[in-house]
N, C-alpha and C positions, 0 to 999 in steps of 0.2 A: 270519571272519564270513560267514554265508550270507545269501541274499536275504531269508529269513523273519526273520532276526535283526534286520534293519534296522527292521522294523515291530513289534518287541517293545519295550515301554517299561515301566519301573518308576519309581515316584516317588523312591525313595531313590537309584536309580542316577543320577538327573539332578542330585543335589546337587553332585557334583564335576565336572559337565560343563564349567563355566566356572570357572577359578581366581579366587581373591580378588584376585590382582595384576592379572589381565586386567580384571576388573570395575572395580577402582579406577582403573586407568589409562584405560580407555575412558570412564568417567563423568567423570573429571577433565578429560580433553581435550574431551569434549562440552560440559561446562560452560564451558570457556574459549572454544570456538567459538560457543556460544550467547550468551555475553557479548559477543563481538566482533560478532555479528549484531545484537544489541540496540543496541550502540553505533552501528553504521552506520545502523540504522533511525532512531535518535534524531537523528542528524546530517542525514539526508536527508528527514525527514518534512516534507511541505508541505501537509498537510491543514488543515482548519479547527480541529479540536480534537484535541490530542495525547492518546493513550491509553497510559499507562504499563503498563496491564495487558496490552496486546497485545505490548509489548516483553518482558515477563516470560513471556508465552506462547511467544514465539520461543525463549527459553532452555529452557523446559520441553519444547517440542516436539523440540529437538535431543537432549536427554537421554533422553526417552521413546523416541524412535526408535532411539537407540543401544541402549537396554535391550532393546527388542523384537528387533532384529536379532541381538544377542548370543544371545538365547534361540533364535531361529530357526536360526542357523548351527550350533548345538550339538546339534540333534535334528531328524531328518527328520520324525518323526511330529508333533512340535510345530509344525513349519513348515506342514504341511498343515492342522492345526487352526487355526493362526493366520490363514491365508488365509480360511478359512470364517468365522471370528469377525469379522475386519475387514471382510468383504464386507457385513455387515449394519449397519455403522456409517454414520450419515448426519449430516452437519454442516449445520445450517440457519441459522447465523449469517451475516448478510449482510456481504460484504466492501465497505467503503465506498470504499477507495482501490484502484485497479488495481495499484499498486506493492506493496500488502500481499500480493497473491497470490505475487509473486516472492519476497518474504521468507519466506513459509510454505514454498514449495518449496525454497528455499535451506536452511532449517533442517532439513527432512526429508532432503534429499539429503546434507547434511553428516553427519547422524546415521547414515545408511545406509553411506556410504563409510567413516566412521570405525570403525563396528562391524565392517565387513568386513576391517579390518586395514590399509587403505590410508591410513595416517596422513599421509604427505607430500602425497598428492593432496587429502585433506580440508583440511589446513592451508594449503597453497600456493594451492589453488583458491579457498578462502574469502577469502584475502587479496587475490587478483586481482579477484574479484567485488566485494569491498568497495571497493577503489580505483576500479574502473570506476563503481560507483554514486555514490561521492563526487564524481567528476569530472563526470559527465553530469547527475545529478539536481540538483546545486547550481549548475549552470551558469546564469548570469544571462541572462535573455532580453533582447532589445533593448528591448522595451517590454511591460510587463505589461498584460494585458487587464483592463478594467473594464466594468461594466454601469451604465448610466445609466437610472434609472427616472424617467420624465418624465410629468407630468400637466399638461395644458393644456386650454383651453376651446374650441378649434376649429382649423380648418385654417390660418388665418393665423398664430396663435401657434405652431402646430406647425412650419410652414415657417420662421418666424423662429428658433425654438429649434434646429432642425436646421442651419440656416445658421450659427448661432453656434457650434454644436458642431464642425461641419466646419472652421471657420476656426481653432479653438483646440485641435484634436486632430490626430494623425497619421492616424487612421482612424476612421470612424464608419459603422456598419452597423446597420440596423434588424433586430432579432431577432424582435420580436413587436409587434403593435399591437391595442389594444382601443378600440373607439369606442362611446360611449354618447351619449344626448341631452345636448348641452352639455358633453361631457367626452371627452377623448382621452388614453389612456395608452399610452406607448411604452417599450419596452425596447430600448436601443441598446448595442451593443458598441463601445467606444472604446479607442484606444491613445493614451496621454498623450504630449505633447511633452516634458514634464519632470515632476519630482516635485511641482510646484506644482498644488494642486487648488482654488485660489481661483476658478477660472473657473466652478465649480459654484455659487458664491454669486451671481455676476453672472447666471448662467442663471436662477436662481430668481426674480430681480427683473425679468425681462422681462415685458412686458405680456401678459396672458393665461396666464402660467405659474403654476399653483397650487403645485407642488412639484417639486423635482429632487433625486434621491438618487443618490449615487455608491457603488457596491459593487464590491469586488475579488473576482475569482473565478479559477478555475484554467484556464479555457479550455473546459471542458465545458459544453455547453448542451443542455437538453431543452426543446424547444418544444411 
């Protein structure tokens, strides 16, 4: 084969570029790895609303990447065209959870490595990554963070409410404060001493306190 022959392509010549056995084996293994990634994603999800469609997307991403890499590795001309085609693709869907980015890259990387023929690396690497995620993501924190949304009528009731919170929680930090005529609204991050949340009922009954809301959140705050 000469240098010029590399860049000659025929549609029918590409039919047998990848054998049926290689295609079936690669797609079967990619489906298995995608299913494993989906399982780890489901077990480690800690967001507000679980999306099963994103889990299915992870499986599809693994299989599609395997399909693309199989085609690219079988033809040099196709690989050059594929680079140009994929360079114009733009994904505008917002990623809600930072950990979702890791799962997307994991699915793509597993598909690439698997299609390249490095089956032990793809399988063993995915198992190790999955175990690490299971251990560290599901590790229980010492005290889960909560946000208390407090509405009171003035400085005195605000001081009394904060003193009550500081005495009934491990940690109490003001995140934001909005003051209006005759009304003060506070957002405070608290760490509970136990799973008992009855203190919020007593807080709402203090003089000058209009309402007290306790909300669980993941520790990310945008002020």
